[in-house]
NUNUDO-632708 format. One record per residue (C-alpha): residue number from 1; residue in one letter; chain; x, y, z. Coordinates in Angstrom, 1 decimal, always signed. Layout:
<pts>
<pt><dolo>NUM</dolo><tido>A</tido><zase>A</zase><c1>X</c1><c2>Y</c2><c3>Z</c3></pt>
...
</pts>
This chain:
<pts>
<pt><dolo>1</dolo><tido>M</tido><zase>A</zase><c1>-61.5</c1><c2>-61.6</c2><c3>-147.5</c3></pt>
<pt><dolo>2</dolo><tido>R</tido><zase>A</zase><c1>-62.1</c1><c2>-59.3</c2><c3>-144.6</c3></pt>
<pt><dolo>3</dolo><tido>L</tido><zase>A</zase><c1>-61.3</c1><c2>-60.0</c2><c3>-141.0</c3></pt>
<pt><dolo>4</dolo><tido>Y</tido><zase>A</zase><c1>-63.0</c1><c2>-58.1</c2><c3>-138.3</c3></pt>
<pt><dolo>5</dolo><tido>G</tido><zase>A</zase><c1>-61.9</c1><c2>-57.9</c2><c3>-134.7</c3></pt>
<pt><dolo>6</dolo><tido>I</tido><zase>A</zase><c1>-59.7</c1><c2>-56.0</c2><c3>-132.2</c3></pt>
<pt><dolo>7</dolo><tido>S</tido><zase>A</zase><c1>-56.0</c1><c2>-55.7</c2><c3>-132.9</c3></pt>
<pt><dolo>8</dolo><tido>N</tido><zase>A</zase><c1>-54.9</c1><c2>-56.5</c2><c3>-129.4</c3></pt>
<pt><dolo>9</dolo><tido>C</tido><zase>A</zase><c1>-57.1</c1><c2>-59.7</c2><c3>-129.1</c3></pt>
<pt><dolo>10</dolo><tido>D</tido><zase>A</zase><c1>-54.8</c1><c2>-62.8</c2><c3>-128.9</c3></pt>
<pt><dolo>11</dolo><tido>T</tido><zase>A</zase><c1>-57.1</c1><c2>-64.8</c2><c3>-131.1</c3></pt>
<pt><dolo>12</dolo><tido>V</tido><zase>A</zase><c1>-57.2</c1><c2>-62.1</c2><c3>-133.7</c3></pt>
<pt><dolo>13</dolo><tido>K</tido><zase>A</zase><c1>-53.4</c1><c2>-61.9</c2><c3>-133.6</c3></pt>
<pt><dolo>14</dolo><tido>R</tido><zase>A</zase><c1>-53.1</c1><c2>-65.6</c2><c3>-134.1</c3></pt>
<pt><dolo>15</dolo><tido>A</tido><zase>A</zase><c1>-55.6</c1><c2>-65.5</c2><c3>-137.0</c3></pt>
<pt><dolo>16</dolo><tido>R</tido><zase>A</zase><c1>-53.8</c1><c2>-62.7</c2><c3>-138.7</c3></pt>
<pt><dolo>17</dolo><tido>A</tido><zase>A</zase><c1>-50.4</c1><c2>-64.3</c2><c3>-138.3</c3></pt>
<pt><dolo>18</dolo><tido>W</tido><zase>A</zase><c1>-51.8</c1><c2>-67.6</c2><c3>-139.7</c3></pt>
<pt><dolo>19</dolo><tido>L</tido><zase>A</zase><c1>-53.2</c1><c2>-65.7</c2><c3>-142.8</c3></pt>
<pt><dolo>20</dolo><tido>V</tido><zase>A</zase><c1>-49.9</c1><c2>-64.0</c2><c3>-143.3</c3></pt>
<pt><dolo>21</dolo><tido>Q</tido><zase>A</zase><c1>-48.1</c1><c2>-67.4</c2><c3>-143.0</c3></pt>
<pt><dolo>22</dolo><tido>Q</tido><zase>A</zase><c1>-50.5</c1><c2>-68.9</c2><c3>-145.5</c3></pt>
<pt><dolo>23</dolo><tido>V</tido><zase>A</zase><c1>-50.0</c1><c2>-65.9</c2><c3>-147.8</c3></pt>
<pt><dolo>24</dolo><tido>V</tido><zase>A</zase><c1>-53.7</c1><c2>-65.2</c2><c3>-147.9</c3></pt>
<pt><dolo>25</dolo><tido>P</tido><zase>A</zase><c1>-54.5</c1><c2>-61.6</c2><c3>-148.8</c3></pt>
<pt><dolo>26</dolo><tido>H</tido><zase>A</zase><c1>-57.0</c1><c2>-60.0</c2><c3>-146.5</c3></pt>
<pt><dolo>27</dolo><tido>A</tido><zase>A</zase><c1>-58.2</c1><c2>-56.7</c2><c3>-145.1</c3></pt>
<pt><dolo>28</dolo><tido>F</tido><zase>A</zase><c1>-58.5</c1><c2>-56.0</c2><c3>-141.4</c3></pt>
<pt><dolo>29</dolo><tido>H</tido><zase>A</zase><c1>-61.2</c1><c2>-53.9</c2><c3>-139.8</c3></pt>
<pt><dolo>30</dolo><tido>D</tido><zase>A</zase><c1>-60.5</c1><c2>-53.0</c2><c3>-136.1</c3></pt>
<pt><dolo>31</dolo><tido>F</tido><zase>A</zase><c1>-63.7</c1><c2>-52.6</c2><c3>-134.1</c3></pt>
<pt><dolo>32</dolo><tido>K</tido><zase>A</zase><c1>-62.0</c1><c2>-50.3</c2><c3>-131.6</c3></pt>
<pt><dolo>33</dolo><tido>K</tido><zase>A</zase><c1>-60.8</c1><c2>-47.9</c2><c3>-134.2</c3></pt>
<pt><dolo>34</dolo><tido>L</tido><zase>A</zase><c1>-63.4</c1><c2>-48.1</c2><c3>-136.9</c3></pt>
<pt><dolo>35</dolo><tido>G</tido><zase>A</zase><c1>-66.5</c1><c2>-49.3</c2><c3>-135.0</c3></pt>
<pt><dolo>36</dolo><tido>V</tido><zase>A</zase><c1>-68.9</c1><c2>-52.1</c2><c3>-136.0</c3></pt>
<pt><dolo>37</dolo><tido>P</tido><zase>A</zase><c1>-70.5</c1><c2>-51.6</c2><c3>-139.4</c3></pt>
<pt><dolo>38</dolo><tido>G</tido><zase>A</zase><c1>-74.2</c1><c2>-51.9</c2><c3>-138.8</c3></pt>
<pt><dolo>39</dolo><tido>P</tido><zase>A</zase><c1>-75.2</c1><c2>-53.5</c2><c3>-142.1</c3></pt>
<pt><dolo>40</dolo><tido>N</tido><zase>A</zase><c1>-72.4</c1><c2>-56.1</c2><c3>-141.8</c3></pt>
<pt><dolo>41</dolo><tido>L</tido><zase>A</zase><c1>-73.5</c1><c2>-56.9</c2><c3>-138.2</c3></pt>
<pt><dolo>42</dolo><tido>D</tido><zase>A</zase><c1>-77.1</c1><c2>-57.4</c2><c3>-139.5</c3></pt>
<pt><dolo>43</dolo><tido>A</tido><zase>A</zase><c1>-75.7</c1><c2>-59.8</c2><c3>-142.2</c3></pt>
<pt><dolo>44</dolo><tido>W</tido><zase>A</zase><c1>-73.6</c1><c2>-61.7</c2><c3>-139.6</c3></pt>
<pt><dolo>45</dolo><tido>I</tido><zase>A</zase><c1>-76.6</c1><c2>-62.1</c2><c3>-137.3</c3></pt>
<pt><dolo>46</dolo><tido>A</tido><zase>A</zase><c1>-78.7</c1><c2>-63.4</c2><c3>-140.2</c3></pt>
<pt><dolo>47</dolo><tido>A</tido><zase>A</zase><c1>-75.9</c1><c2>-65.8</c2><c3>-141.2</c3></pt>
<pt><dolo>48</dolo><tido>L</tido><zase>A</zase><c1>-74.8</c1><c2>-67.1</c2><c3>-137.8</c3></pt>
<pt><dolo>49</dolo><tido>G</tido><zase>A</zase><c1>-77.4</c1><c2>-66.1</c2><c3>-135.3</c3></pt>
<pt><dolo>50</dolo><tido>W</tido><zase>A</zase><c1>-76.8</c1><c2>-63.5</c2><c3>-132.6</c3></pt>
<pt><dolo>51</dolo><tido>Q</tido><zase>A</zase><c1>-76.0</c1><c2>-66.2</c2><c3>-130.0</c3></pt>
<pt><dolo>52</dolo><tido>A</tido><zase>A</zase><c1>-72.9</c1><c2>-67.3</c2><c3>-132.0</c3></pt>
<pt><dolo>53</dolo><tido>L</tido><zase>A</zase><c1>-71.6</c1><c2>-63.7</c2><c3>-132.2</c3></pt>
<pt><dolo>54</dolo><tido>L</tido><zase>A</zase><c1>-72.2</c1><c2>-62.8</c2><c3>-128.5</c3></pt>
<pt><dolo>55</dolo><tido>N</tido><zase>A</zase><c1>-69.2</c1><c2>-63.6</c2><c3>-126.3</c3></pt>
<pt><dolo>56</dolo><tido>R</tido><zase>A</zase><c1>-70.7</c1><c2>-64.3</c2><c3>-122.9</c3></pt>
<pt><dolo>57</dolo><tido>Q</tido><zase>A</zase><c1>-67.4</c1><c2>-65.7</c2><c3>-121.6</c3></pt>
<pt><dolo>58</dolo><tido>G</tido><zase>A</zase><c1>-65.3</c1><c2>-62.5</c2><c3>-122.1</c3></pt>
<pt><dolo>59</dolo><tido>T</tido><zase>A</zase><c1>-64.3</c1><c2>-59.8</c2><c3>-119.7</c3></pt>
<pt><dolo>60</dolo><tido>T</tido><zase>A</zase><c1>-66.5</c1><c2>-57.2</c2><c3>-121.3</c3></pt>
<pt><dolo>61</dolo><tido>W</tido><zase>A</zase><c1>-69.6</c1><c2>-59.3</c2><c3>-120.8</c3></pt>
<pt><dolo>62</dolo><tido>R</tido><zase>A</zase><c1>-68.7</c1><c2>-60.1</c2><c3>-117.2</c3></pt>
<pt><dolo>63</dolo><tido>K</tido><zase>A</zase><c1>-68.2</c1><c2>-56.4</c2><c3>-116.4</c3></pt>
<pt><dolo>64</dolo><tido>L</tido><zase>A</zase><c1>-71.7</c1><c2>-55.5</c2><c3>-117.6</c3></pt>
<pt><dolo>65</dolo><tido>D</tido><zase>A</zase><c1>-74.3</c1><c2>-54.8</c2><c3>-115.0</c3></pt>
<pt><dolo>66</dolo><tido>P</tido><zase>A</zase><c1>-76.9</c1><c2>-57.6</c2><c3>-114.6</c3></pt>
<pt><dolo>67</dolo><tido>A</tido><zase>A</zase><c1>-79.7</c1><c2>-55.5</c2><c3>-116.0</c3></pt>
<pt><dolo>68</dolo><tido>T</tido><zase>A</zase><c1>-77.8</c1><c2>-55.0</c2><c3>-119.2</c3></pt>
<pt><dolo>69</dolo><tido>Q</tido><zase>A</zase><c1>-76.9</c1><c2>-58.6</c2><c3>-119.5</c3></pt>
<pt><dolo>70</dolo><tido>Q</tido><zase>A</zase><c1>-80.6</c1><c2>-59.6</c2><c3>-118.9</c3></pt>
<pt><dolo>71</dolo><tido>S</tido><zase>A</zase><c1>-81.7</c1><c2>-57.2</c2><c3>-121.6</c3></pt>
<pt><dolo>72</dolo><tido>V</tido><zase>A</zase><c1>-80.0</c1><c2>-59.3</c2><c3>-124.2</c3></pt>
<pt><dolo>73</dolo><tido>I</tido><zase>A</zase><c1>-82.8</c1><c2>-61.8</c2><c3>-125.0</c3></pt>
<pt><dolo>74</dolo><tido>D</tido><zase>A</zase><c1>-83.1</c1><c2>-61.5</c2><c3>-128.7</c3></pt>
<pt><dolo>75</dolo><tido>A</tido><zase>A</zase><c1>-81.3</c1><c2>-60.3</c2><c3>-131.9</c3></pt>
<pt><dolo>76</dolo><tido>A</tido><zase>A</zase><c1>-82.4</c1><c2>-56.7</c2><c3>-131.4</c3></pt>
<pt><dolo>77</dolo><tido>G</tido><zase>A</zase><c1>-81.0</c1><c2>-56.5</c2><c3>-127.9</c3></pt>
<pt><dolo>78</dolo><tido>A</tido><zase>A</zase><c1>-77.8</c1><c2>-58.3</c2><c3>-128.9</c3></pt>
<pt><dolo>79</dolo><tido>R</tido><zase>A</zase><c1>-77.3</c1><c2>-56.0</c2><c3>-131.9</c3></pt>
<pt><dolo>80</dolo><tido>T</tido><zase>A</zase><c1>-77.7</c1><c2>-52.9</c2><c3>-129.7</c3></pt>
<pt><dolo>81</dolo><tido>L</tido><zase>A</zase><c1>-75.2</c1><c2>-54.1</c2><c3>-127.2</c3></pt>
<pt><dolo>82</dolo><tido>M</tido><zase>A</zase><c1>-72.7</c1><c2>-55.2</c2><c3>-129.9</c3></pt>
<pt><dolo>83</dolo><tido>L</tido><zase>A</zase><c1>-72.8</c1><c2>-51.8</c2><c3>-131.6</c3></pt>
<pt><dolo>84</dolo><tido>A</tido><zase>A</zase><c1>-72.3</c1><c2>-50.1</c2><c3>-128.2</c3></pt>
<pt><dolo>85</dolo><tido>Q</tido><zase>A</zase><c1>-69.7</c1><c2>-52.5</c2><c3>-126.8</c3></pt>
<pt><dolo>86</dolo><tido>P</tido><zase>A</zase><c1>-67.9</c1><c2>-54.1</c2><c3>-129.8</c3></pt>
<pt><dolo>87</dolo><tido>S</tido><zase>A</zase><c1>-65.7</c1><c2>-56.2</c2><c3>-127.4</c3></pt>
<pt><dolo>88</dolo><tido>V</tido><zase>A</zase><c1>-68.7</c1><c2>-58.5</c2><c3>-126.7</c3></pt>
<pt><dolo>89</dolo><tido>I</tido><zase>A</zase><c1>-68.5</c1><c2>-59.8</c2><c3>-130.3</c3></pt>
<pt><dolo>90</dolo><tido>K</tido><zase>A</zase><c1>-66.7</c1><c2>-63.1</c2><c3>-130.6</c3></pt>
<pt><dolo>91</dolo><tido>R</tido><zase>A</zase><c1>-63.6</c1><c2>-62.7</c2><c3>-132.7</c3></pt>
<pt><dolo>92</dolo><tido>P</tido><zase>A</zase><c1>-62.5</c1><c2>-62.8</c2><c3>-135.4</c3></pt>
<pt><dolo>93</dolo><tido>V</tido><zase>A</zase><c1>-65.5</c1><c2>-62.4</c2><c3>-137.7</c3></pt>
<pt><dolo>94</dolo><tido>V</tido><zase>A</zase><c1>-64.5</c1><c2>-63.3</c2><c3>-141.3</c3></pt>
<pt><dolo>95</dolo><tido>E</tido><zase>A</zase><c1>-66.3</c1><c2>-62.4</c2><c3>-144.5</c3></pt>
<pt><dolo>96</dolo><tido>W</tido><zase>A</zase><c1>-65.0</c1><c2>-65.0</c2><c3>-147.0</c3></pt>
<pt><dolo>97</dolo><tido>P</tido><zase>A</zase><c1>-64.7</c1><c2>-64.2</c2><c3>-150.7</c3></pt>
<pt><dolo>98</dolo><tido>D</tido><zase>A</zase><c1>-67.6</c1><c2>-66.6</c2><c3>-151.5</c3></pt>
<pt><dolo>99</dolo><tido>G</tido><zase>A</zase><c1>-69.9</c1><c2>-64.6</c2><c3>-149.2</c3></pt>
<pt><dolo>100</dolo><tido>A</tido><zase>A</zase><c1>-69.7</c1><c2>-67.0</c2><c3>-146.3</c3></pt>
<pt><dolo>101</dolo><tido>V</tido><zase>A</zase><c1>-69.3</c1><c2>-65.7</c2><c3>-142.7</c3></pt>
<pt><dolo>102</dolo><tido>S</tido><zase>A</zase><c1>-67.5</c1><c2>-67.3</c2><c3>-139.8</c3></pt>
<pt><dolo>103</dolo><tido>V</tido><zase>A</zase><c1>-66.6</c1><c2>-66.4</c2><c3>-136.3</c3></pt>
<pt><dolo>104</dolo><tido>G</tido><zase>A</zase><c1>-63.6</c1><c2>-67.6</c2><c3>-134.3</c3></pt>
<pt><dolo>105</dolo><tido>F</tido><zase>A</zase><c1>-60.3</c1><c2>-69.0</c2><c3>-135.4</c3></pt>
<pt><dolo>106</dolo><tido>D</tido><zase>A</zase><c1>-59.7</c1><c2>-72.6</c2><c3>-136.2</c3></pt>
<pt><dolo>107</dolo><tido>A</tido><zase>A</zase><c1>-56.7</c1><c2>-73.2</c2><c3>-138.5</c3></pt>
<pt><dolo>108</dolo><tido>P</tido><zase>A</zase><c1>-57.9</c1><c2>-76.6</c2><c3>-140.0</c3></pt>
<pt><dolo>109</dolo><tido>R</tido><zase>A</zase><c1>-61.4</c1><c2>-75.2</c2><c3>-140.6</c3></pt>
<pt><dolo>110</dolo><tido>W</tido><zase>A</zase><c1>-60.0</c1><c2>-72.1</c2><c3>-142.2</c3></pt>
<pt><dolo>111</dolo><tido>A</tido><zase>A</zase><c1>-57.7</c1><c2>-74.1</c2><c3>-144.4</c3></pt>
<pt><dolo>112</dolo><tido>A</tido><zase>A</zase><c1>-60.7</c1><c2>-76.2</c2><c3>-145.6</c3></pt>
<pt><dolo>113</dolo><tido>L</tido><zase>A</zase><c1>-62.7</c1><c2>-73.0</c2><c3>-146.2</c3></pt>
<pt><dolo>114</dolo><tido>L</tido><zase>A</zase><c1>-59.8</c1><c2>-71.5</c2><c3>-148.2</c3></pt>
<pt><dolo>115</dolo><tido>E</tido><zase>A</zase><c1>-59.7</c1><c2>-74.6</c2><c3>-150.4</c3></pt>
<pt><dolo>116</dolo><tido>H</tido><zase>A</zase><c1>-63.3</c1><c2>-73.9</c2><c3>-151.5</c3></pt>
<pt><dolo>117</dolo><tido>Q</tido><zase>A</zase><c1>-62.9</c1><c2>-70.2</c2><c3>-152.2</c3></pt>
</pts>
């Protein structure tokens, strides 16, 4: 199991603490320190859709100039922005052992997913 996000993100902190509490082994990839792996991003977009990954509610999105925001109209535009500004990716992104991908933290949903791994 690999968890992707930003270490100072509150949701990522909650998710990581929950995994530790549940004694679930996992690796953590920090977007700020290690960047966004392009092939993984492509797989996430294919699995979830770019709209599910793009956080239009966050501070990073709101600070973007309107022209940049308006340029994100498809997967290619979203991918370019996510690689350049990893903070616009909803967090955490999880690659589950069975190959599934999810975004966001929901403890009951994660518990159910772990039962099926």
